C-alpha positions, -999 to +999 in steps of 0.1 A: +893+449-665+869+467-643+847+490-664+838+511-634+872+513-618+868+550-609+837+544-589+851+513-572+884+530-563+866+561-550+838+545-530+846+508-528+830+477-542+792+474-543+776+466-510+741+449-505+737+444-543+702+436-557+705+418-590+680+433-615+658+406-630+663+397-666+628+409-673+639+444-663+666+445-690+641+433-716+615+459-706+609+494-718+618+507-683+654+499-689+659+530-712+694+537-700+726+542-718+748+511-724+773+521-696+746+523-670+731+490-681+765+475-679+769+488-643+736+473-633+745+440-648+779+440-631+771+455-597+733+454-595+715+481-576+738+487-547+752+510-521+788+523-522+809+539-495+788+525-467+758+543-482+772+576-493+760+568-528+735+542-541+725+530-575+687+524-576+659+506-594+645+535-616+610+520-614+608+531-577+610+567-589+585+567-617+563+598-617+591+620-602+585+649-625+548+650-614+559+658-578+590+678-587+581+703-615+617+713-620+626+678-631+624+672-669+596+649-681+603+612-675+638+612-662+656+580-655+666+580-618+698+559-615+713+570-582+708+587-549+728+600-520+725+592-483+706+624-479+680+617-506+694+637-534+687+620-568+709+614-598+690+614-631+697+606-667+678+630-691+686+629-728+722+617-723+729+642-696+734+635-659+716+658-635+714+660-597+682+670-579+690+686-546+659+679-527+665+703-498+671+733-521+648+722-549+676+727-575+688+708-605+725+708-614+741+695-646+769+671-639+780+659-673+773+643-706+772+606-696+768+582-668+802+567-676+820+600-671+800+607-639+806+572-624+843+570-633+855+606-631+831+630-614+823+608-584+860+602-576+868+639-572+875+647-535+856+680-538+825+662-552+826+637-524+831+664-498+807+690-510+781+674-533+778+640-515+784+657-482+810+631-471+821+646-438+785+652-427+776+617-438+803+602-416+790+622-385+754+613-392+761+577-399+781+574-367+752+587-348+723+569-366+739+538-381+737+524-416+708+530-438+684+503-451+678+501-488+646+522-486+659+548-462+678+581-463+690+606-437+662+632-435+667+667-422+642+678-395+629+703-399+635+702-436+654+732-451+624+749-466+608+748-431+638+764-414+661+734-408+699+735-405+714+712-430+749+715-415+739+702-380+744+664-378+720+662-349+692+675-372+690+642-392+669+611-387+666+578-406+635+580-427+618+561-454+631+577-486+601+578-509+578+592-482+604+618-473+608+629-509+570+633-512+570+654-481+598+676-494+581+680-528+550+694-509+571+717-488+586+732-520+552+736-538 
């Protein structure tokens, strides 16, 4: 039985999986709930839906709350969208950081519910993951590399139009997030 059938039915099987090393699971950095650990063991860190949603190595996002004051202290970043929005696990609660609007949204009580129920809702895919915009931008710019996202130029806090597919570029994600954090400061 597929433990993450909801995710796989909604967005497809994992693409470009990176298998986390055994040392990661034995380290203190793997402070996730059992369901998330099971997903990482099963699928690795991967993209889904041609890059609409990704699961990520949380170590790449350590120190996030230092750059983004609205983020609770020491969140576990477990996912991201094609547009750089981050999905966090904080004290058994799933949150979404909208990096353009500098907003946190509560998405539910567990990663299992989020990955098997919330993510498969058509409204969530259309509105929150911006599925229609993603298809237009992806068609224009191509698939993302593991360390990239579609960045808005100019960024929303600098007067950008987040609904215009021609306003996006492929950018290195971590650098783009650092730039956005400064724009919101």
